N, C-alpha and C positions, 0 to 999 in steps of 0.2 A: 396200037393205041396206047398212049402213055397212061401211067397209073393215075396221075392227077386228073386227066380227062375222064377216065372211068369213074373216079370218085365224084366228079362234078356232075356227070350224067345221072349217076345213081342218086345224088342229092336232089337233082331236079325232078327225077321220077318220084321220089318219096314226097316231095313238096306238092307235086301235081296230084298224087293220090290223096294226100291230106286235104287238099283244097276240094277235091271231089267229094270226100266224105263230109266236109263241112257244108257243102252245097246240097247234099242229099237230105231231104227233109226227113225228120224223125217223127213218127206218129206217136204223140204222147197220149196215153190212155186217160180218159176222164176219171176213171175209178182209181183212187190213190192206192188201194190195196194191190191192184194190178201193177201199178208203177213199182211198188215195193217188190213184188214177185218177179216181174220181167226185167226191170232196170237195175234194181239194187240187189236182186237175188236174195231177198229176205222173205220169210214167211211170218207175218205178224201174228202174235197171239190174239185170241178173241177180243180181249179188252183193248188192245192196240188197234185192231181193225175197226172196232166200234167207234173209237175216237176219230180215226182217219176218215171214216165215211159220214161222220156227222157234218152236215152242211151249215150248221149254225155259225154266224159270223163271230160270235162271242162265246168262248169256251173256257171253263176253269176246271182244272183237274187236281186231284189230291191223291197221288199214288205214293206208296212206300218206296224206300230206297231200292234201287236196282230193278225197278219195275219196267224200265225202258222208256221213260218219258222223254229224255233227251234224244234218243234214237228216233222216236216217233216224230218229235217236233222238227228235227233237222231233215229227216226224209220228207216230211210234209212241205218244208220250205223249198226243197229242190223240185218237188212236183208242182208246187204252186208257181214257182219262177219259170219253169219250163212250159207250163200250160198257159201262162198269162204274160205275153210280151210286154216289155217296158214296165213291169211291176217293180216296186221298191219294197224290200222286206227287211225290217229292222229286228235285230236280236239284242236283247239287253239282260243284264244280271246286276246284282248289287255293286260289283266292281269290274272294271274293264279287263283286268287280267283273267278273271273268271270267264268272261265271254271268249277271250282269245284262247285260253288253255283248255277249257271244257267244251264250250259250244262249237268252237271252230276246229281246234287242233286235236281233240281226243280221237285217237285212231280207231276206237271201238264204236262210239256213238256220235262223235262230232261231224261237222260238215265235211271236213277233209277225209275222214274215215269213210263217209258215204260216197264221196267222189271216187275213192279207190275201188269201190265195188262196181262202178260203171264199166261196161266193156269199152275197149279203146275207141272203136268207131262212134259209139254213143257219146263218149266224153268229148271227142273232137267236134261232133255235130252240135253239142249243147253248150260247152264251156269255152268262153273266150279267155278268161284269166282267173286264176285262183291264188290269191294272196293270203297273208296270215289272217286278216280280219275283213276281207271283202272278196266276194266271188261275183264275177261278171259273166253274163250269159250272152250268147250270140244273138239272141232275140231282144237284147237291150235291157233285160231284167238284171237286177242286182240284189245281192244279199250282203248286208253290212252290219258290223258290230257298232253299237252306240251306247254311250253311258246313259243311265236312267235319269236324265235331266229333261224336264218338260219342254223347255225351249228348243233344244237340239232335236228331239224326236219329232216335235211338231214341224220343224223347219224342213224335214225331208219329204213331206207329203207322202207317207208310206201307204201301200196297199194292204200290208200285213205286218203285224207286230207280235213277236214272241217275248214274253217276260218270264224268265225262270227265277226261282227263289224270290218271288215277289214279296213274301212276308218279311224279307230282310232289307227291302229297299227303303231308305230313309225318307224320301219324299213321295211316299206312295200316294197319299191323298192328293197332293199337288199334281203329281203325274197323271192321275186319273181324271181329276176335275178340270185341270187347265189344259191338258194336251189330248188325252185319248178320247174322253167323252165328246168334246166339241167336234173332233174329226168325224165322228159317226153321224153327225147331223146332216151333212151334205153328200156323203158318199158311203158306200159300204167298205168298211175297214175291218179286216179279219184280225181278231185279237185272241191269242192263246196265252193263258196265264197258268203257271204252275208254281208250286213251292212246297218245301217242307214246312208244315205248320209250326208256328211259334206263338206270337202274341195275339190275343183277341182284339186288342185295340188297333185294328188295321183294316185297310181296304180289302185285302185278301180274305180275311175272315168274313167281311160283309159279302163279298162275291160268292162265298160258299153258302151263307146262311141267310142273309138279309133279303126280305121280300122286295126291297127297292131294286135289287140286282137280279130279279127273276129272269131278265133277258139272257143271262149267261147260262148256257147249257152246262150242267154240272151244279148249278145252284139248286138248293132243296125246293124252291118254289117254282122252278122252271117247268112249264107245261101243266101247272096246277091251275084250277079255275080261280079267277080273280077274287071271287067271293068265298073261297075256301078258308077255313080257319086253322087248318093244320097243314104243314108242308108234306111233301113227298120225300122219297129217298134221294140222296146225292148220287147222281148218275155216274160220276167219275171219282167216286171214293173207292180205293182199292188198298186194303191192308195186306200185310205179309201173308195172311191166311189165304187170300184170293190169288196170290202170286206163286204158290207152290207148284212145282212141276207135277203133272204135265200141263197144267192150265196156265202156267206162267214160267218165268225164267229162274225162280229161286230154288236152290238146292235145299231140301229140308234139313240135311245134316249141317250145312254151313249156317243156316238160320239159327240152329240151336247153339252153334259155336258163338255166333254174334250175340245171342241172348245172354250167354254166360259172361261175355266180355262187357256187356252193358249193365251187368247186375248192380254195379256201384253207381249207375246213373240211370235210374228207372224212368225219369222224365224224358231223357233223350231217346230211350227205346220207344216210349209212347208216341213221341213226336215223329220219329223217323220211320218206325215200322208199323205203328197203329194209327198214324196220321191224326193224332189228337192235339188240339191247341192247348198251350200252357195256361194253367190257372195259377198265376203267380201273385195272388193278392198278399201273401205273406213273405214274398221275396223282398229283400232290402233294396235291391236294384231291379225293378221291374223290366221285363223284356222291352216294353215300349220305350223306356228311358234309355236303355242301352243302344237301341237302334237310332235314337235321336243324336247320339254322340258318334255315330259311325261316319267315317270320312272315306268316301268312295275312292279317292285318289291316294290313300295312304296304304303302304305296304310294310310288313315287318321287315326290318333290315337284317340280313343274314350276317353271321360272324365275319365273313370275308369282306363285306362292304365297309367302306370308310364313311363314318357319319360325323358331321360337324354340328355345332350348336351348343346349347347349354344343357348338358346331360345330367340326369339324376337317376340313381339306381335304387331298387328295393329288392332285398334278398330274404326270402323265407327259406330257411335252411332245410326244412323237412325233418321228419323223424322216421322211425322204422316203417310206419304204415303210410307216411305222407311223402309227397314229392318235394324235392327242392326246386325252387323257382327263382329266377332272376329276371326282374322287369326293369325296363329303362324308359323314361319319359324325356322328351326333348322340349324344353320350355322356351316359348317365344312370346314375350310380353305376358299376357294373362292366360295363355293357352298352354296346357300340358298335353303333348301328343305321345301316345304309347307307341314306341318305334321298335321295341324288342321285348320278347317274352320267352325266355328259355326255360323249359321244364326238363329237369334232369331225370334220368331213369330212376326208378324206385331203388333205394339203397345206395345211391351214389355217395361215396365218402365226402365229408365236408372238405377235405384237402383237395379233392378233384374239382369240386364246385368252386373253391377258391382260386384254383389254377385257371379255370375258364374265365372267371370274372376278372382276374388280374390281367390275363391276356387281352380281354376285351377292352379294359381300361387303357392298356398300353397302345392298342391299335387305334382306338377312337380318340384318346388324348383330351377330350373335352368334358370329362366328368368333373362335377363340382362337389357332389356329396353322394354318399351311399348310406342308406339306413338298413339295418338288418335286425331280425328277430333274435334277441339274445336270451329269450326265455329258455332256461334249461341247457344253455351252451357252456356251462362251466368247464374250463379246461381248454376251450378253443378260442376264447376271447383274446388271449395273448397272441396266439398265432395270427388271428385276424388283424390285430394292431400291427404286428410285424410285417404283414403282407404289403403294407404301403398303399391301401386303397385310399383314394382322395376323399377327404372330409367324412371319414367313416364314423357312424354313430350307432351304438347299440340301443335297441328299444325293448324294454320289458313289456310283454303283453298282459297288462292288467285290464280289468273290465273297463275302467275309465279311459285308458289309452286306446284300446280297441274301439270304443265308442267314438273318441275323437278322430281317429284315423279314418274310420268308415264314414262318418258324417262329413269329414273334409272331402273325401272322394265324391260322395253323393252330391254335395253342394257344388263342386266343380262341374259335375255332369249336368246339374240343373241350371246353372247360371249361364246366361248368354255372354259371349265375349263382348267386351266394351265396344269394339268397332261395329257390332251388329245391333245395338240396342235400338236404333231408329228403324230397323227393318220390320216387316210383318213377322208375326210369331213363327210361321212355318219356315221362314228363310233364315232365322237366327241360328248360327252355329254355337256350340257350347264351348266352355272353357276346358273341357276334357274331350279328347278325340282318340279313337282307336280304329284300327283297320277291321274290315269284315273278316272275322275268323270264328268258325263255329265252336271250336273248342274253348277259346278264351271267353266268348260271349256266354256260352252255356255255363261256365264255371262262375262267372260274375253273377249270374242269375240264380245260382243254387243256394246262396247264403240267405238264411232265414233270420228274422229278427222278432223280438218281443220286448215289451217294457213292463216291468213288474209294478204293481200298484205301490205308490209312495216313493218310487225311484225315478230319477231323471235320466238314468243310464239305460242303454239298450243291451240286451243279451243276444249274442249271435250263435247260430248253429247251422248245421247242414245235414242233409239226409244221410242215414247210415250207408256207408259204402261209397258215398260221393266224396269229392275233394274241394277244398276252398283255398288251396295254396296259391293259385294265380291271383285270387281276390286279394289276399293279404300282401303278396309281393307287389302288386300294382298300387295298393294303398300305401305301402312303405315308400315307394318311388315318388308318389304325389306328396307324401309327407316331407321327403328329402327336398323336393322342389319348393315346398312352402317355406323351408328354412327356419321353421319353428320347432322347439322341443315339444313332443306330444303332450307333456303335462300342461303346456300353456294353451292348448287348443280348448276353446270354451265348449261347454256342453251345449249342444245345439238344440233348437226347437224340434218338436215332433214333425215328421214329414207327412 
């Protein structure tokens, strides 16, 4: 028998065995914990098992970082899809690349990581096709990634929806009132909501605390008598203290390491590890305003990418205890889009920062102006002039200048773009846009303000140990795009 004929017969045999496996029915357990144990070969922690076995259609959880919420949600998706033929499951996050890289592609907790845990015969029997952002099952069920847009989510007619980092979704109110809530009127739609807490002016905060959202398991009023005057405890609130080994996945020593690294950003520790919502009444840029400027389709351009447009840069050189930051906005008509924000390691020499900026200007070639903080830079200004940066302008950070720069940035963030003035308020995009980025948004939010009696100027500060370098670099870039000297910026009204 020839070698080619042997290979052909072996291939036919493998194909026949594969078809037999596909035709062999797989008994899917009703109990999701049993599915995790027998199919995914995982043993859920008690807090995870409680969430999995909760049959409530609407659930909201508030777990600290690394508590395993993505692992639980993706495993629950696979179980639901396998158990309910022809079901449509949608997964969404503030931006599409997050869904792709975290919810789908993460090899530890993402959907593709979960699929790798399935035994080969089980995989063949259940899964028809597994692509980057869509998984099709042999029972006609499908799990797909979707942007958090009300119209597109409503159009799929889903049976189940997972929304992760919901507190950072720009159209959260519209998404809930226009898409999710109406779908529950005619059929049971399972909705799992999770997020790192941030601003209180959000639907996610209401889902956790507001009595009107008592139907959500995890809401403080869930299961409480309708005439009760005080709420109960949040069922799915789990801080780092609840997650320490052996009751959870967190290593106590690594938690302490993380606490030390977050020492300069105490609010971030409170949000991410103690699940506390931000009280930012004294923040110059409130978290709710920052989210309104978020563009779900915008990504920071890496150094290697070629960017075209009308580019303007802002450079905060940093000091011994501050980071150097270079920010770039791309101006299109009346809209400034933040497309690059490079934070240099602490202590990076000015000449090294200059080399990076010069290389970026040479690569992108469309820079029109760069503003930099020349406060205390005596001795390097001549080198900056010789570097040949396009339209370079030094800015001395006086109180009046900082007031003008900061208010210019905030006014751009508050003002709707001219093309959107006829739209309803919720649909209007702002004249300043930025990508979803936890580090950048947190630093924009850290700057505090106050106005002394008898003065029209604001004084700015930030918490001890935190940093405001990104804030001022971005403000410098917006100033460069405005094309006006900072001394000419009028002192603005109170916000």
